[in-house]
TORKE-906525 format. One record per atom (N, C-alpha, C): x, y, z. Coordinates in steps of 0.1 Angstrom, whole numbers, padded with zeros to 4 digits, always signed. Example, Ala and Ser with C-alpha at 12.3 -4.5 7.8 and 13.67 -1.06 7.14 Angstrom:
REM residues 2
+0132-0057+0078/+0123-0045+0078/+0132-0033+0078/+0128-0022+0071/+0137-0011+0071/+0129+0000+0079/
//
This chain:
REM residues 191
+0780-0019+0294/+0770-0018+0283/+0756-0017+0288/+0754-0019+0301/+0740-0019+0306/+0733-0006+0305/+0742+0005+0304/+0736+0019+0303/+0734+0023+0289/+0737+0014+0279/+0736+0017+0265/+0725+0009+0259/+0718+0014+0249/+0709+0006+0241/+0712+0009+0226/+0709-0002+0219/+0712-0002+0204/+0702+0007+0198/+0706+0017+0190/+0697+0026+0183/+0696+0023+0169/+0707+0019+0162/+0706+0017+0148/+0717+0006+0144/+0713-0002+0134/+0723-0011+0128/+0722-0010+0113/+0734-0009+0107/+0734-0008+0092/+0745-0018+0087/+0742-0024+0075/+0752-0033+0069/+0759-0025+0058/+0771-0029+0056/+0779-0024+0045/+0774-0030+0032/+0771-0022+0022/+0766-0027+0009/+0778-0032+0001/+0777-0044-0004/+0787-0050-0012/+0781-0056-0025/+0789-0055-0036/+0784-0061-0048/+0784-0076-0047/+0775-0082-0055/+0775-0097-0055/+0788-0102-0061/+0793-0113-0055/+0806-0118-0059/+0806-0127-0071/+0796-0126-0080/+0795-0135-0091/+0797-0126-0104/+0807-0130-0112/+0808-0122-0125/+0798-0126-0135/+0795-0118-0144/+0786-0120-0156/+0772-0124-0152/+0767-0118-0141/+0752-0119-0138/+0744-0110-0146/+0732-0114-0150/+0724-0105-0157/+0719-0093-0148/+0717-0081-0153/+0714-0070-0145/+0701-0072-0137/+0692-0080-0142/+0679-0081-0136/+0678-0094-0127/+0689-0099-0123/+0689-0111-0114/+0682-0108-0101/+0675-0118-0096/+0668-0116-0084/+0677-0119-0072/+0678-0110-0063/+0686-0113-0051/+0677-0114-0039/+0677-0125-0032/+0669-0128-0020/+0678-0125-0008/+0675-0113-0002/+0683-0109+0010/+0676-0115+0022/+0682-0125+0028/+0676-0132+0039/+0681-0125+0052/+0671-0122+0060/+0674-0116+0073/+0671-0126+0084/+0676-0123+0096/+0674-0131+0108/+0659-0134+0110/+0651-0124+0109/+0636-0125+0112/+0628-0129+0100/+0634-0131+0088/+0626-0135+0076/+0619-0148+0078/+0607-0149+0072/+0600-0162+0073/+0603-0170+0061/+0607-0182+0063/+0611-0191+0052/+0600-0193+0042/+0588-0194+0046/+0576-0196+0037/+0575-0184+0028/+0576-0172+0033/+0575-0160+0025/+0586-0159+0014/+0599-0162+0019/+0610-0162+0010/+0608-0172-0001/+0604-0184+0002/+0603-0195-0008/+0591-0192-0017/+0580-0187-0013/+0569-0184-0022/+0573-0174-0032/+0580-0163-0028/+0585-0153-0038/+0595-0159-0047/+0605-0166-0042/+0616-0172-0050/+0610-0182-0060/+0601-0191-0056/+0596-0201-0065/+0587-0194-0076/+0580-0184-0072/+0572-0176-0083/+0582-0170-0093/+0593-0165-0089/+0603-0159-0098/+0608-0170-0108/+0612-0182-0102/+0618-0192-0110/+0608-0199-0119/+0596-0202-0114/+0586-0210-0121/+0577-0202-0130/+0571-0192-0124/+0561-0184-0131/+0567-0173-0141/+0577-0167-0136/+0584-0156-0144/+0595-0162-0153/+0599-0174-0151/+0609-0181-0159/+0623-0176-0158/+0626-0171-0146/+0640-0167-0143/+0649-0179-0144/+0661-0176-0149/+0671-0187-0151/+0681-0187-0139/+0682-0176-0132/+0692-0176-0120/+0685-0168-0109/+0690-0172-0097/+0685-0164-0085/+0697-0165-0075/+0698-0154-0067/+0709-0154-0057/+0703-0152-0043/+0707-0161-0033/+0703-0160-0019/+0715-0154-0012/+0713-0144-0003/+0724-0139+0005/+0719-0136+0019/+0728-0138+0028/+0725-0136+0042/+0738-0134+0050/+0737-0127+0062/+0749-0126+0070/+0745-0128+0085/+0756-0131+0092/+0754-0133+0107/+0745-0145+0110/+0735-0142+0118/+0726-0153+0122/+0716-0158+0111/+0716-0150+0100/+0708-0154+0088/+0714-0164+0079/+0727-0167+0081/+0734-0177+0072/+0727-0190+0072/+0724-0196+0083/+0717-0209+0084/+0704-0209+0076/+0696-0198+0078/+0683-0197+0071/+0685-0196+0056/+0696-0189+0052/+0699-0188+0038/+0702-0201+0032/+0710-0209+0038/+0713-0223+0033/+0701-0231+0033/+0692-0230+0043/+0680-0238+0043/+0671-0235+0031/+0670-0222+0028/+0662-0218+0016/+0667-0224+0003/+0681-0223+0002/+0687-0229-0010/+0684-0244-0011/+0686-0251+0000/+0683-0266-0001/+0669-0269-0004/+0659-0261+0001/+0645-0263-0003/+0643-0261-0018/+0649-0250-0023/+0648-0246-0037/+0654-0257-0046/+0665-0263-0042/+0671-0273-0050/+0663-0286-0050/+0657-0289-0039/+0649-0301-0038/+0636-0299-0046/+0630-0288-0045/+0617-0286-0052/+0619-0285-0067/+0629-0277-0072/+0630-0275-0086/+0639-0286-0093/+0650-0290-0086/+0659-0300-0092/+0667-0295-0104/+0678-0301-0106/+0686-0297-0118/+0693-0283-0117/+0694-0278-0105/+0700-0265-0104/+0715-0266-0101/+0723-0258-0108/+0737-0256-0105/+0739-0246-0094/+0749-0248-0086/+0751-0239-0074/+0766-0234-0073/+0767-0222-0070/+0780-0216-0066/+0779-0209-0053/+0787-0212-0043/+0786-0206-0030/+0799-0198-0027/+0797-0186-0022/+0808-0177-0019/+0806-0173-0004/+0817-0174+0004/+0816-0170+0018/+0826-0158+0019/+0821-0148+0027/+0830-0136+0029/+0826-0130+0042/+0832-0119+0045/+0828-0111+0057/+0822-0098+0053/+0812-0093+0061/+0806-0081+0059/+0808-0072+0072/+0809-0059+0070/+0810-0050+0081/+0797-0045+0085/+0793-0047+0098/+0780-0042+0103/+0783-0031+0113/+0777-0020+0112/+0779-0009+0121/+0767-0008+0131/+0770-0008+0143/+0759-0007+0154/+0762+0006+0161/+0751+0014+0163/+0752+0027+0170/+0744+0025+0183/+0751+0027+0195/+0746+0025+0208/+0745+0039+0215/+0734+0042+0222/+0732+0055+0228/+0732+0053+0243/+0739+0062+0250/+0739+0061+0265/+0726+0066+0270/+0719+0057+0278/+0706+0060+0284/+0707+0070+0296/+0718+0070+0303/+0719+0078+0315/+0732+0087+0313/+0731+0097+0305/+0744+0105+0303/+0746+0113+0316/+0759+0116+0319/+0761+0125+0330/+0754+0138+0329/+0751+0145+0340/+0744+0158+0339/+0753+0168+0333/+0746+0177+0326/+0753+0189+0319/+0763+0184+0308/+0760+0173+0302/+0768+0168+0291/+0759+0162+0280/+0764+0163+0267/+0755+0158+0257/+0754+0143+0257/+0744+0137+0251/+0743+0123+0250/+0755+0117+0243/+0760+0106+0248/+0771+0099+0242/+0767+0087+0233/+0772+0087+0221/+0769+0075+0213/+0782+0067+0211/+0780+0054+0210/+0791+0045+0208/+0789+0038+0195/+0799+0038+0186/+0797+0031+0173/+0806+0018+0173/+0800+0007+0170/+0808-0006+0170/+0808-0011+0156/+0820-0015+0151/+0822-0021+0138/+0824-0036+0140/+0815-0044+0134/+0816-0058+0136/+0818-0065+0122/+0827-0074+0121/+0829-0082+0109/+0821-0095+0112/+0811-0097+0104/+0802-0109+0105/+0803-0118+0093/+0802-0131+0094/+0803-0140+0082/+0791-0137+0073/+0793-0139+0060/+0782-0136+0051/+0783-0147+0040/+0772-0151+0034/+0772-0161+0024/+0763-0156+0012/+0768-0159+0000/+0760-0156-0012/+0760-0169-0020/+0748-0174-0024/+0746-0186-0031/+0739-0183-0044/+0745-0187-0055/+0739-0185-0069/+0733-0199-0073/+0720-0199-0076/+0714-0211-0082/+0711-0207-0096/+0714-0217-0106/+0711-0214-0120/+0706-0227-0127/+0696-0225-0136/+0692-0235-0144/+0702-0238-0155/+0710-0228-0159/+0720-0230-0169/+0733-0235-0163/+0741-0243-0171/+0753-0248-0165/+0763-0236-0162/+0770-0238-0151/+0780-0228-0146/+0794-0234-0148/+0804-0225-0146/+0818-0230-0148/+0821-0239-0136/+0824-0252-0139/+0826-0261-0128/+0840-0260-0122/+0849-0251-0127/+0862-0250-0122/+0862-0239-0111/+0852-0231-0110/+0852-0220-0100/+0850-0225-0086/+0856-0219-0076/+0856-0223-0063/+0841-0222-0058/+0837-0232-0051/+0823-0232-0045/+0813-0238-0054/+0817-0244-0065/+0807-0249-0075/+0802-0263-0070/+0789-0265-0071/+0782-0278-0069/+0774-0282-0081/+0776-0293-0087/+0767-0297-0098/+0753-0301-0093/+0743-0302-0102/+0730-0306-0098/+0730-0320-0092/+0722-0323-0083/+0721-0337-0078/+0714-0345-0088/+0718-0358-0090/+0712-0366-0100/+0698-0370-0095/+0689-0371-0105/+0675-0375-0102/+0674-0390-0099/+0667-0394-0089/+0665-0408-0086/+0651-0412-0090/+0650-0420-0100/+0636-0425-0104/+0633-0438-0097/+0621-0440-0093/+0617-0452-0087/+0615-0463-0098/+0622-0474-0096/+0621-0485-0106/+0611-0495-0101/+0602-0499-0110/+0593-0510-0107/+0583-0507-0097/+0580-0494-0095/+0570-0490-0084/+0556-0491-0090/+0549-0501-0087/+0535-0503-0092/+0525-0500-0081/+0529-0497-0069/+0520-0495-0058/+0513-0481-0059/+0519-0472-0067/+0514-0458-0068/+0519-0449-0056/+0528-0455-0047/+0533-0447-0036/+0544-0438-0041/+0545-0426-0036/+0556-0417-0040/+0569-0421-0032/+0580-0421-0039/+0593-0423-0031/+0600-0410-0030/+0594-0398-0033/+0600-0386-0032/+0605-0383-0018/+0617-0379-0016/+0623-0376-0003/+0628-0388+0004/+0627-0400-0001/+0631-0412+0005/+0646-0415+0001/+0653-0420+0011/+0667-0424+0008/+0666-0439+0005/+0678-0445+0003/+0678-0459+0000/+0671-0467+0011/+0665-0479+0008/+0658-0487+0018/+0668-0493+0028/+0663-0495+0040/+0671-0501+0051/+0674-0515+0048/+0686-0520+0051/+0688-0534+0049/+0681-0543+0060/+0679-0556+0057/+0673-0564+0067/+0681-0565+0080/+0675-0566+0091/+0683-0566+0104/+0692-0579+0104/+0704-0577+0110/+0714-0588+0112/+0711-0594+0126/+0714-0607+0127/+0712-0614+0140/+0720-0608+0151/+0733-0605+0148/+0742-0600+0159/+0738-0586+0163/+0730-0579+0156/+0726-0565+0160/+0713-0565+0168/+0706-0576+0168/+0694-0577+0176/+0697-0579+0191/+0689-0573+0200/+0691-0574+0214/+0690-0589+0219/+0700-0592+0227/+0700-0606+0232/+0695-0606+0247/+0689-0617+0251/+0684-0619+0264/+0696-0621+0274/+0696-0614+0285/+0707-0616+0295/+0702-0623+0307/+0710-0632+0312/+0707-0639+0324/+0713-0631+0336/+0706-0628+0346/+0711-0621+0357/+0708-0630+0370/+0719-0632+0377/+0718-0640+0389/+0721-0631+0401/+0713-0632+0411/+0715-0624+0423/+0719-0633+0434/+0730-0630+0440/+0736-0639+0451/+0728-0636+0464/+0731-0645+0474/+0725-0643+0487/+0727-0629+0493/+0717-0624+0498/+0719-0610+0504/+0711-0611+0517/+0713-0601+0526/+0706-0601+0538/+0691-0598+0536/+0687-0592+0525/+0673-0589+0523/+0666-0601+0517/+0672-0609+0509/+0665-0619+0502/+0672-0633+0505/+0665-0643+0502/+0671-0656+0505/+0671-0664+0492/+0682-0671+0490/+0683-0680+0478/+0688-0672+0466/+0688-0679+0454/+0693-0673+0442/+0681-0671+0433/+0680-0659+0426/+0669-0656+0417/+0675-0654+0403/+0669-0660+0393/+0673-0658+0380/+0662-0649+0373/+0667-0639+0366/+0658-0630+0358/+0662-0628+0344/+0654-0623+0336/+0658-0621+0322/+0655-0606+0319/+0665-0600+0312/+0663-0586+0308/+0663-0586+0292/+0655-0578+0287/+0656-0577+0272/+0661-0564+0268/
//
């Protein structure tokens, strides 16, 4: 393959795997090189400013992780979103061209068909069917009780318990026996 270079890549177009979507639903197609900040700015504007009720994030191959990250950010910022996740495979076509074709012959192209994992995630302000595969209900909101300090607890998990005595480091006694380099016994402490 060292004599070939990739000329073109194209993805198979597939319909969204969610029934009963409105025709004007926003689909965020996440690519490997997409910037999360740009994706989130556009998606948040659609949901908050334009009042959209549903949005779909989709990505394939190396963009799957970035797609999931965008969804988790959206759920945390907006809250109360129902989610349905569908995983499938997409066919990607890669066209490779021979850089050093043999003399007196046309350039050779090689077409590679790859099946890559793909993910589609529907986020909705409206309740979705909880019996469908891949459904996740909204996470419950945690309100701070008795917080009079004015500090925000947003993003914090439950407080850490007080340390237990048996988990704290103990001092160790180390004794060194007689050796040719030193004389006598030395006691040291390690923490």
